[in-house]
KOLLOZA-317977 format. One record per residue (C-alpha): z, y, x; residue number from 1. Coordinates in Angstrom, 3 decimals. Example, Ala and Ser with C-alpha at 12.3 -4.5 7.8 and 13.67 -1.06 7.14 Angstrom:
BEGIN
w: 7.800; v: -4.500; u: 12.300; pos: 1
w: 7.140; v: -1.060; u: 13.670; pos: 2
//
This chain:
BEGIN
w: -12.251; v: 34.445; u: -12.016; pos: 1
w: -14.220; v: 34.730; u: -8.777; pos: 2
w: -16.830; v: 36.838; u: -10.560; pos: 3
w: -14.308; v: 39.059; u: -12.320; pos: 4
w: -12.417; v: 39.703; u: -9.076; pos: 5
w: -15.725; v: 40.618; u: -7.385; pos: 6
w: -15.000; v: 38.408; u: -4.386; pos: 7
w: -18.691; v: 37.576; u: -3.950; pos: 8
w: -20.821; v: 40.592; u: -4.964; pos: 9
w: -24.034; v: 38.613; u: -5.449; pos: 10
w: -22.592; v: 36.609; u: -8.382; pos: 11
w: -21.189; v: 39.524; u: -10.421; pos: 12
w: -24.012; v: 38.917; u: -12.909; pos: 13
w: -22.136; v: 35.877; u: -14.214; pos: 14
w: -18.895; v: 37.804; u: -14.908; pos: 15
w: -20.031; v: 39.462; u: -18.151; pos: 16
w: -17.946; v: 38.227; u: -21.061; pos: 17
w: -18.826; v: 37.980; u: -24.741; pos: 18
w: -16.823; v: 37.921; u: -27.942; pos: 19
w: -13.132; v: 38.358; u: -28.633; pos: 20
w: -12.151; v: 35.847; u: -25.955; pos: 21
w: -14.364; v: 37.499; u: -23.316; pos: 22
w: -16.051; v: 34.147; u: -22.594; pos: 23
w: -18.389; v: 34.219; u: -19.575; pos: 24
w: -21.417; v: 32.626; u: -21.252; pos: 25
w: -23.673; v: 33.275; u: -18.263; pos: 26
w: -21.304; v: 31.311; u: -16.019; pos: 27
w: -21.189; v: 28.518; u: -18.597; pos: 28
w: -24.993; v: 28.407; u: -18.593; pos: 29
w: -25.040; v: 28.201; u: -14.782; pos: 30
w: -22.546; v: 25.309; u: -14.790; pos: 31
w: -24.593; v: 23.581; u: -17.473; pos: 32
w: -27.800; v: 23.970; u: -15.454; pos: 33
w: -26.176; v: 22.605; u: -12.288; pos: 34
w: -24.738; v: 19.653; u: -14.204; pos: 35
w: -28.063; v: 18.853; u: -15.858; pos: 36
w: -29.822; v: 19.020; u: -12.476; pos: 37
w: -27.366; v: 16.526; u: -11.004; pos: 38
w: -27.635; v: 14.204; u: -13.997; pos: 39
w: -31.435; v: 14.382; u: -13.939; pos: 40
w: -31.487; v: 13.068; u: -10.371; pos: 41
w: -30.443; v: 9.794; u: -11.951; pos: 42
w: -29.691; v: 8.000; u: -8.705; pos: 43
w: -25.977; v: 7.981; u: -7.927; pos: 44
w: -26.641; v: 6.843; u: -4.371; pos: 45
w: -28.114; v: 10.287; u: -3.689; pos: 46
w: -25.170; v: 12.171; u: -5.190; pos: 47
w: -22.296; v: 9.958; u: -3.967; pos: 48
w: -22.102; v: 11.265; u: -0.359; pos: 49
w: -21.987; v: 14.867; u: -1.566; pos: 50
w: -19.200; v: 14.178; u: -4.050; pos: 51
w: -17.289; v: 12.135; u: -1.471; pos: 52
w: -17.436; v: 15.024; u: 0.980; pos: 53
w: -16.024; v: 17.420; u: -1.624; pos: 54
w: -13.107; v: 15.065; u: -2.292; pos: 55
w: -12.465; v: 14.595; u: 1.429; pos: 56
w: -12.458; v: 18.363; u: 1.982; pos: 57
w: -9.992; v: 18.874; u: -0.869; pos: 58
w: -7.765; v: 16.093; u: 0.488; pos: 59
w: -7.879; v: 17.611; u: 3.988; pos: 60
w: -6.938; v: 21.022; u: 2.606; pos: 61
w: -3.922; v: 19.590; u: 0.765; pos: 62
w: -2.833; v: 17.742; u: 3.903; pos: 63
w: -3.170; v: 20.905; u: 5.973; pos: 64
w: -1.160; v: 22.891; u: 3.418; pos: 65
w: 1.658; v: 20.319; u: 3.583; pos: 66
w: 1.560; v: 20.304; u: 7.386; pos: 67
w: 1.674; v: 24.091; u: 7.508; pos: 68
w: 4.597; v: 24.204; u: 5.076; pos: 69
w: 6.573; v: 21.719; u: 7.193; pos: 70
w: 5.586; v: 23.326; u: 10.496; pos: 71
w: 6.619; v: 26.838; u: 9.403; pos: 72
w: 10.058; v: 25.540; u: 8.279; pos: 73
w: 10.299; v: 27.926; u: 5.350; pos: 74
w: 13.118; v: 27.282; u: 2.872; pos: 75
w: 12.048; v: 25.937; u: -0.485; pos: 76
//
C-alpha cells in the first residue's frame, strides 16, 4: 500500500503487481529476503533488542493515541 500510494518514491519499484490479483511479487521477495537475513543470524540475543524496541514504539504510539483522544474530548 505504501508503494502503490507513492508515499516513498524510492520504493516504487516494489509496487508492480502481477496476475489477476495484482500481487506485488517484488515486495514479497523483499520481505522474504529480510526474513531470511534475520533467521540466518541465528542468535536471538542479537535480534531481541531490535524487536523489543519495535514493540515498545508501537505500544507508545497506541498510548499516545488514547491520550490524544481523551485530551481532545471529542465525542465518540
